[in-house]
Structure formats: C-alpha cells, structure tokens
C-alpha positions as CSV (number, residue, x, y, z in Angstrom):
1,X,0.0,0.0,0.0
2,X,1.3,3.6,-0.8
3,X,1.8,6.3,1.9
4,X,1.1,10.1,1.6
5,X,4.1,12.5,1.6
6,X,3.8,15.3,4.2
7,X,5.6,17.9,2.0
8,X,4.0,17.3,-1.4
9,X,0.8,15.5,-0.7
10,X,1.8,13.1,-3.4
11,X,1.5,9.4,-2.6
12,X,4.7,7.7,-1.7
13,X,5.3,4.4,-3.6
14,X,6.9,1.3,-2.1
15,X,10.1,0.0,-3.8
16,X,8.1,-2.8,-5.5
17,X,5.6,-0.3,-6.9
18,X,8.3,2.2,-8.0
19,X,9.9,-0.4,-10.3
20,X,6.7,-2.0,-11.6
21,X,5.7,-1.1,-15.2
22,X,2.6,0.9,-15.6
23,X,-0.4,-1.0,-17.0
24,X,-0.3,1.0,-20.2
25,X,3.3,-0.2,-20.8
26,X,2.3,-3.9,-20.9
27,X,1.8,-4.0,-24.7
28,X,1.2,-7.5,-25.5
29,X,2.7,-10.8,-24.8
30,X,-0.3,-12.0,-22.7
31,X,-3.0,-11.5,-25.4
32,X,-0.6,-12.6,-28.1
33,X,0.2,-15.8,-26.3
34,X,-3.5,-16.4,-25.9
35,X,-3.8,-15.9,-29.6
36,X,-1.2,-18.5,-30.6
37,X,-2.7,-20.9,-28.1
38,X,-6.1,-20.6,-29.8
39,X,-4.5,-21.5,-33.2
40,X,-2.6,-24.4,-31.6
41,X,-5.8,-25.7,-30.0
42,X,-7.6,-25.7,-33.4
43,X,-4.7,-27.5,-34.9
44,X,-4.8,-30.2,-32.3
45,X,-8.5,-30.7,-32.8
46,X,-8.0,-31.0,-36.6
47,X,-5.1,-33.3,-36.1
48,X,-7.2,-35.6,-34.0
49,X,-10.1,-35.4,-36.6
50,X,-7.7,-36.3,-39.4
51,X,-6.5,-39.4,-37.5
52,X,-10.1,-40.4,-36.9
53,X,-11.1,-40.1,-40.6
54,X,-8.0,-42.0,-41.6
55,X,-8.6,-44.8,-39.2
56,X,-12.3,-45.0,-40.0
57,X,-11.6,-45.3,-43.7
58,X,-9.8,-48.7,-43.3
59,X,-12.8,-50.8,-42.0
60,X,-15.1,-49.0,-44.4
61,X,-12.9,-50.1,-47.3
62,X,-12.7,-53.7,-45.9
63,X,-16.5,-54.0,-45.5
64,X,-17.5,-52.3,-48.8
65,X,-14.5,-53.3,-51.0
66,X,-15.0,-50.0,-52.9
67,X,-11.7,-48.2,-53.7
68,X,-13.7,-45.0,-54.1
69,X,-14.4,-44.9,-50.4
70,X,-10.7,-45.2,-49.7
71,X,-9.8,-42.4,-52.0
72,X,-12.5,-40.1,-50.5
73,X,-11.4,-40.9,-47.0
74,X,-7.7,-40.4,-47.7
75,X,-8.3,-37.1,-49.5
76,X,-10.5,-36.0,-46.6
77,X,-8.0,-36.9,-44.0
78,X,-5.2,-35.3,-45.9
79,X,-7.2,-32.0,-46.3
80,X,-7.9,-31.9,-42.5
81,X,-4.3,-32.6,-41.7
82,X,-3.2,-29.8,-44.0
83,X,-5.5,-27.4,-42.2
84,X,-4.1,-28.5,-38.9
85,X,-0.6,-27.8,-40.2
86,X,-1.7,-24.3,-41.3
87,X,-3.0,-23.6,-37.9
88,X,0.3,-24.5,-36.3
89,X,2.2,-22.4,-38.8
90,X,-0.1,-19.4,-38.0
91,X,0.6,-19.9,-34.3
92,X,4.3,-20.0,-34.9
93,X,4.1,-16.9,-37.1
94,X,2.3,-15.0,-34.3
95,X,4.9,-15.9,-31.8
96,X,7.8,-14.9,-34.1
97,X,6.3,-11.6,-35.3
98,X,5.6,-10.5,-31.7
99,X,9.1,-11.6,-30.5
100,X,7.4,-13.5,-27.7
101,X,9.5,-16.2,-26.2
102,X,8.4,-19.7,-27.1
103,X,8.3,-21.9,-24.0
104,X,10.3,-25.1,-24.0
105,X,7.1,-27.1,-23.8
106,X,5.8,-25.2,-26.9
107,X,8.9,-26.2,-28.9
108,X,8.4,-29.7,-27.8
109,X,4.8,-29.6,-29.0
110,X,5.9,-28.4,-32.4
111,X,8.4,-31.2,-32.6
112,X,5.7,-33.7,-31.7
113,X,3.5,-32.3,-34.4
114,X,6.3,-32.5,-37.0
115,X,7.1,-36.1,-36.1
116,X,3.4,-37.0,-35.9
117,X,3.1,-35.8,-39.5
118,X,5.7,-38.3,-40.6
119,X,4.0,-41.1,-38.7
120,X,0.7,-40.2,-40.5
121,X,2.6,-40.1,-43.9
122,X,4.1,-43.5,-43.2
123,X,0.7,-44.9,-42.4
124,X,-0.8,-43.4,-45.6
125,X,2.1,-44.8,-47.7
126,X,1.6,-48.2,-46.2
127,X,-2.2,-48.1,-46.8
128,X,-1.6,-47.4,-50.5
129,X,1.2,-50.0,-50.9
130,X,-0.7,-52.8,-49.2
131,X,-4.1,-52.1,-50.6
132,X,-3.7,-55.2,-52.8
133,X,-1.0,-57.9,-52.2
134,X,1.3,-58.5,-55.2
135,X,4.5,-60.4,-55.8
136,X,7.1,-57.9,-54.7
137,X,7.5,-54.3,-56.0
138,X,4.7,-53.1,-58.1
139,X,3.4,-50.0,-59.9
140,X,0.3,-48.6,-58.3
141,X,-2.2,-45.9,-58.9
142,X,-4.4,-44.9,-55.9
143,X,-3.4,-48.2,-54.3
144,X,-4.5,-50.3,-57.3
145,X,-1.8,-52.6,-58.8
146,X,-1.2,-51.9,-62.5
147,X,-0.4,-54.8,-64.8
148,X,0.4,-55.1,-68.5
149,X,-2.1,-56.6,-70.9
150,X,-1.5,-60.0,-72.4
151,X,-1.2,-60.2,-76.2
152,X,-0.8,-63.0,-78.7
153,X,3.0,-62.9,-79.0
154,X,5.7,-65.5,-78.4
155,X,8.4,-63.0,-77.4
156,X,8.4,-63.9,-73.7
157,X,7.7,-67.7,-74.1
158,X,10.9,-69.0,-75.6
159,X,12.3,-70.9,-72.6
160,X,11.9,-74.7,-72.8
161,X,10.0,-76.0,-69.8
162,X,8.7,-79.6,-69.7
163,X,5.6,-79.3,-67.6
164,X,2.2,-81.0,-67.7
165,X,-1.0,-81.1,-65.8
166,X,-4.4,-82.9,-65.9
167,X,-6.4,-81.7,-68.9
168,X,-9.2,-80.1,-66.8
169,X,-6.7,-77.9,-65.0
170,X,-4.3,-76.8,-67.8
171,X,-6.3,-73.7,-68.8
172,X,-6.8,-72.4,-65.2
173,X,-3.2,-73.1,-64.2
174,X,-1.8,-71.4,-67.3
175,X,-3.9,-68.3,-66.6
176,X,-2.6,-68.1,-63.1
177,X,1.0,-68.4,-64.2
178,X,0.4,-65.7,-66.8
179,X,-0.9,-63.5,-64.0
180,X,2.3,-64.3,-62.1
181,X,4.2,-63.3,-65.2
182,X,2.3,-60.0,-65.4
183,X,3.3,-59.1,-61.9
184,X,6.9,-60.0,-62.6
185,X,6.8,-57.9,-65.7
186,X,5.4,-54.9,-63.8
187,X,8.1,-55.4,-61.2
188,X,10.7,-54.6,-63.9
189,X,9.2,-51.1,-64.2
190,X,9.0,-50.8,-60.4
191,X,12.7,-51.5,-60.0
192,X,13.4,-49.0,-62.8
193,X,11.5,-46.4,-60.7
194,X,13.4,-47.5,-57.6
195,X,16.7,-46.7,-59.5
196,X,15.4,-43.2,-60.4
197,X,14.4,-42.6,-56.8
198,X,17.7,-43.7,-55.5
199,X,19.6,-41.6,-58.0
200,X,17.4,-38.5,-57.2
201,X,18.3,-38.8,-53.5
202,X,22.0,-39.4,-54.1
203,X,22.2,-43.1,-53.0
204,X,25.5,-45.0,-53.1
205,X,26.4,-47.1,-56.1
206,X,25.8,-50.5,-54.4
207,X,22.1,-49.7,-53.9
208,X,21.7,-48.6,-57.6
209,X,23.5,-51.7,-58.8
210,X,21.3,-53.9,-56.7
211,X,18.1,-52.3,-58.0
212,X,19.3,-52.9,-61.6
213,X,20.3,-56.4,-60.9
214,X,16.9,-57.1,-59.4
215,X,15.2,-55.7,-62.5
216,X,17.1,-58.2,-64.6
217,X,15.9,-61.0,-62.3
218,X,12.3,-59.9,-62.9
219,X,12.8,-60.0,-66.7
220,X,14.0,-63.6,-66.2
221,X,11.0,-64.4,-63.9
222,X,8.6,-63.0,-66.5
223,X,10.0,-65.3,-69.2
224,X,9.9,-68.3,-66.8
225,X,6.2,-67.7,-65.9
226,X,5.0,-67.1,-69.5
227,X,7.0,-70.0,-70.8
228,X,5.6,-72.3,-68.1
229,X,2.1,-71.1,-69.1
230,X,2.8,-72.0,-72.7
231,X,4.0,-75.5,-71.7
232,X,0.7,-76.0,-69.8
233,X,-1.8,-74.9,-72.5
234,X,0.2,-74.4,-75.7
235,X,-0.7,-70.7,-76.1
236,X,2.0,-68.2,-77.1
237,X,1.0,-65.2,-75.1
238,X,3.2,-62.4,-73.7
239,X,3.0,-59.1,-71.9
240,X,1.8,-56.3,-74.3
241,X,2.5,-52.5,-74.3
242,X,2.5,-51.1,-70.8
243,X,2.2,-47.3,-70.9
244,X,1.1,-47.2,-67.2
245,X,4.7,-48.1,-66.4
246,X,5.5,-44.4,-66.9
247,X,2.9,-43.3,-64.3
248,X,4.7,-40.4,-62.6
249,X,5.3,-40.4,-58.9
250,X,4.0,-37.4,-57.1
251,X,6.9,-35.1,-56.2
252,X,7.0,-34.5,-52.5
253,X,8.0,-31.0,-51.1
254,X,11.0,-32.0,-48.9
255,X,13.9,-34.4,-49.0
256,X,12.9,-35.8,-45.6
257,X,9.4,-36.7,-46.8
258,X,10.8,-38.2,-50.0
259,X,13.2,-40.4,-48.0
260,X,10.3,-41.4,-45.8
261,X,8.2,-42.4,-48.8
262,X,11.0,-44.5,-50.3
263,X,11.7,-46.1,-46.9
264,X,8.1,-47.2,-46.5
265,X,7.8,-48.3,-50.1
266,X,10.9,-50.5,-49.7
267,X,9.7,-51.8,-46.4
268,X,6.3,-52.9,-47.8
269,X,7.1,-53.9,-51.4
270,X,10.7,-54.8,-50.9
271,X,11.2,-56.2,-47.4
272,X,7.7,-57.5,-46.8
273,X,6.2,-58.5,-50.1
274,X,9.4,-59.8,-51.7
275,X,10.2,-61.6,-48.5
276,X,6.8,-63.1,-48.3
277,X,7.0,-64.2,-51.9
278,X,10.4,-65.9,-51.2
279,X,9.0,-67.7,-48.1
280,X,5.9,-69.0,-49.9
281,X,7.8,-70.1,-53.1
282,X,10.5,-71.8,-51.1
283,X,7.9,-73.8,-49.2
284,X,6.3,-74.8,-52.5
285,X,9.6,-75.9,-54.0
286,X,10.2,-78.3,-51.1
287,X,6.9,-80.2,-51.7
288,X,6.5,-79.8,-55.5
289,X,6.8,-83.2,-57.3
290,X,7.1,-81.8,-60.8
291,X,10.9,-81.4,-61.5
292,X,10.6,-78.6,-64.0
293,X,8.3,-76.5,-61.8
294,X,10.4,-77.3,-58.7
295,X,13.6,-76.0,-60.4
296,X,11.7,-72.8,-61.5
297,X,10.4,-72.2,-58.0
298,X,13.9,-72.6,-56.4
299,X,15.3,-70.1,-58.8
300,X,12.6,-67.5,-58.2
301,X,12.6,-68.1,-54.4
302,X,16.4,-67.4,-54.2
303,X,16.0,-64.2,-56.3
304,X,13.1,-62.9,-54.2
305,X,15.0,-63.5,-51.0
306,X,17.8,-61.4,-52.3
307,X,15.4,-58.7,-53.4
308,X,14.0,-58.6,-49.9
309,X,17.4,-58.2,-48.5
310,X,18.0,-55.3,-50.9
311,X,14.7,-53.8,-49.7
312,X,16.0,-53.7,-46.2
313,X,19.3,-52.1,-47.4
314,X,17.3,-49.3,-48.9
315,X,15.2,-48.9,-45.7
316,X,18.4,-48.7,-43.6
317,X,20.0,-46.1,-45.9
318,X,16.9,-43.9,-45.9
319,X,16.8,-44.1,-42.1
320,X,20.5,-43.2,-41.8
321,X,20.0,-40.3,-44.2
322,X,16.7,-39.0,-42.8
323,X,17.0,-39.8,-39.0
324,X,14.0,-39.3,-36.7
325,X,11.4,-38.2,-39.4
326,X,12.1,-41.4,-41.4
327,X,12.0,-43.4,-38.1
328,X,8.5,-41.9,-37.3
329,X,7.3,-42.8,-40.8
330,X,8.5,-46.4,-40.4
331,X,6.7,-46.6,-37.0
332,X,3.5,-45.3,-38.6
333,X,4.0,-47.9,-41.4
334,X,4.1,-50.9,-39.0
335,X,1.1,-49.5,-37.1
336,X,-0.9,-49.5,-40.3
337,X,0.1,-52.9,-41.6
338,X,-2.9,-55.1,-42.3
339,X,-3.1,-58.2,-40.1
340,X,-4.2,-60.4,-42.9
341,X,-3.5,-60.8,-46.6
342,X,-5.9,-59.4,-49.1
343,X,-5.7,-62.6,-51.2
344,X,-6.3,-62.7,-54.9
345,X,-6.0,-66.4,-55.3
346,X,-8.4,-68.2,-57.6
347,X,-11.1,-70.0,-55.7
348,X,-10.1,-73.4,-56.9
349,X,-6.5,-72.9,-55.6
350,X,-7.3,-71.8,-52.1
351,X,-7.6,-75.3,-50.7
352,X,-4.0,-76.1,-51.7
353,X,-4.8,-78.5,-54.5
354,X,-2.7,-76.5,-57.0
355,X,0.4,-76.5,-54.9
356,X,1.9,-79.4,-56.8
357,X,1.9,-77.0,-59.8
358,X,3.6,-74.1,-57.9
359,X,0.4,-72.2,-57.0
360,X,0.0,-71.9,-53.2
361,X,-3.1,-72.1,-51.2
362,X,-4.6,-69.9,-48.5
363,X,-3.0,-71.8,-45.6
364,X,0.6,-71.2,-46.7
365,X,-0.1,-67.6,-47.6
366,X,-1.7,-66.9,-44.2
367,X,1.0,-68.7,-42.2
368,X,3.9,-67.1,-44.0
369,X,2.3,-63.6,-44.0
370,X,1.9,-63.8,-40.2
371,X,5.6,-64.8,-39.8
372,X,6.9,-62.2,-42.2
373,X,4.7,-59.5,-40.5
374,X,5.9,-60.4,-37.0
375,X,9.6,-60.4,-38.1
376,X,9.2,-57.1,-40.0
377,X,7.6,-55.3,-37.0
378,X,10.3,-56.6,-34.6
379,X,13.1,-55.5,-36.9
380,X,11.6,-52.1,-37.5
381,X,11.2,-51.5,-33.8
382,X,14.8,-52.3,-33.2
383,X,16.0,-50.1,-36.1
384,X,13.8,-47.1,-35.1
385,X,14.7,-47.4,-31.4
386,X,18.4,-46.8,-32.4
387,X,17.4,-43.7,-34.4
388,X,15.3,-42.2,-31.6
C-alpha cells in the first residue's frame, strides 16, 4: 500500500511499486500468447479429426470393398491434416512476429506435431502400398496394382520347360502363371522407378547396382512364368505394351518426406512382399513333385529372397539419411500394416490343390504372412529405437 508525503501531498510508492511497469506499458505478450494458443488448439482438434477419418476409412474399405471410399477418406484426412498444419504455422508466425519467447514445452509440442506428421505419412504410404497384395515391388495408382495386358505374342515364351497337368486344370493353371508373369513384368518397371528414386536422392552405387540387378531378375522371372504357361496350355501369349509403367510419382516437397516415402515403399514392397513371396515359393519348392516346376520355384525363391534383403538395405540407408522423421514414418507404417493378406488367389486354388503345380493355397499364404509380418515389426522396432 502507498503512503502520503507530508511535504507534497503526493502518494509515496513502495520500492516494488516504484519499479513495476505501468499497466499502459504492458503491450502485448499475454494477449498474443493467448492468440497463438487458440490456433494451436484448433490445430490439435483438426489433427485428431484427421487421424479419426484416416482410421475409420480402413474398416469401411474392408466392408464395402470399394476403392472410391478409400480415395475419399484419404483425401478428406489429408485435407484436414493440411488445415491442422496451417493452424500450427499461424501460431508459430504470431509468436515470431511479436518476438514473444516460445516456452520449451511449446517447442516440444511443435516437434511432436512434426514427427506425428511423418507417422501419418508412413501410415498413408503403407495403406496405399498394401491395398492389394502383389508379388514384390509393383506400380500402383491410388493403391490399385497396375499390370500389363496379355497379347498373342511368343516373345516372352521362348524358354523350354517340360511341364504337364491334368487336362481339366491346364487352362486355369496357365492363366494363373500368366498372371504371375504379369506381376513380374510390372516389377521390372517398379525397379526402374526405384533406380530413379535412389539416384534422385544421391544413393550409393551399391544400392543402384542392386536395383538394376533385381530388375534383370524380374525379366527372367517373366520369361519363366509365360514359358511355363505355354507349356501348360500351348498358347503363345506375352505381356503387351504397358504405358502405365510411366505413371509419374507425385513429387514431395521435402527431401525428408521423399526419404520417408522411399523407406516405407521399400519396407512394404521390398522387405515384406518380396520376403513373403520368397517364403511362400521356397515352401512350394520343397513339396513340388514336378521337377521342371520345382527348379523354376527354387530359382525364383532365391532371387526374391535377395530382393527382400536389398529392400532392407534401402530402408536402412533412408533411415541413416533421414533420421527421426524417417523413423517416425516407419513406425507409422508398421502400425498401419494389415493383419491379414488381401488374397487374390483363384477360388479353386485356395484349398492347396494346385500346390503341386507351384500355385500356393490360402493356408501357406496366411502362415507365411503372419511370420513375415511379425519379423518385420520386430526388426523395424529395433531399427527405429536406435534412431530415436
């Protein structure tokens, strides 16, 4: 409380009051801080809503089996997350322009948002890459696997394979082996894209060499599959023109996000799908009684196993280059991994009756997917813990 001076009649101030700023001199940090907190609050709400829309899209797609719902859900979730990011940027701008000090907790919050964004990106990349299971690396558009057409042409059927089957199965078996050949043919384009991605990011020569060697393996696999189909039904059919192979990849705005996308693509298509393919085919080779088909399976299984190892090499390089953001994307990827295979096996093959001809059944596919998924999650957890 102030006292009154006997000489002047003016109030006498205590030392604390004398050195306290006048109310009119307090120009702003408090209302400004309230301002940025309001923007941050809106961003948190939209971030939560974006996660909810993303998570809700997955069961809707499974139940309806309509890709359009997935596209709408992913676009909606992405739009909401973009708005959340804008709110955080506005909050940050207000803090900087008023020269207010950002509390340590605030900086930590921005860091969490940044890393959460990479986790969401990893989940989205995984959702697209695993929307339909294929044999190894594939070219996709909105999650749909793109395959070349089949034409009447003997160009890819020149290998001599002595294979036979019961007359009632020949046509169906040949059709499935041609489908396998289509996926192998598309993988040639996928590995060419991998080469370009690696070169764009400045990857070391051993990764680029491996990608090109893997592409050559896929050319060989395509010839094996189409030649085996010809041996089964006598038709000279081969992959036709495949303009979708030039489908451009969307250019991402930062190197960190590009590394994250490549890491997740290599994790799903390379490490997981190539690894799963190697596991399944190796099991088939052990029990296949047909010598020609058994030799073919052994060759493909060995190559696919090596491709899976190369996929892990790319993941590790991206993680070393990108650090924590890539680690968060990989963690988001394993969180979004489907628990079961979206099988595309012919109905007649699902009971395992075609396994003697190199076409697996549902049981092998499910068992090996479960093992591959568990191994992948465990390995990613170890890798990303080191990067944290």
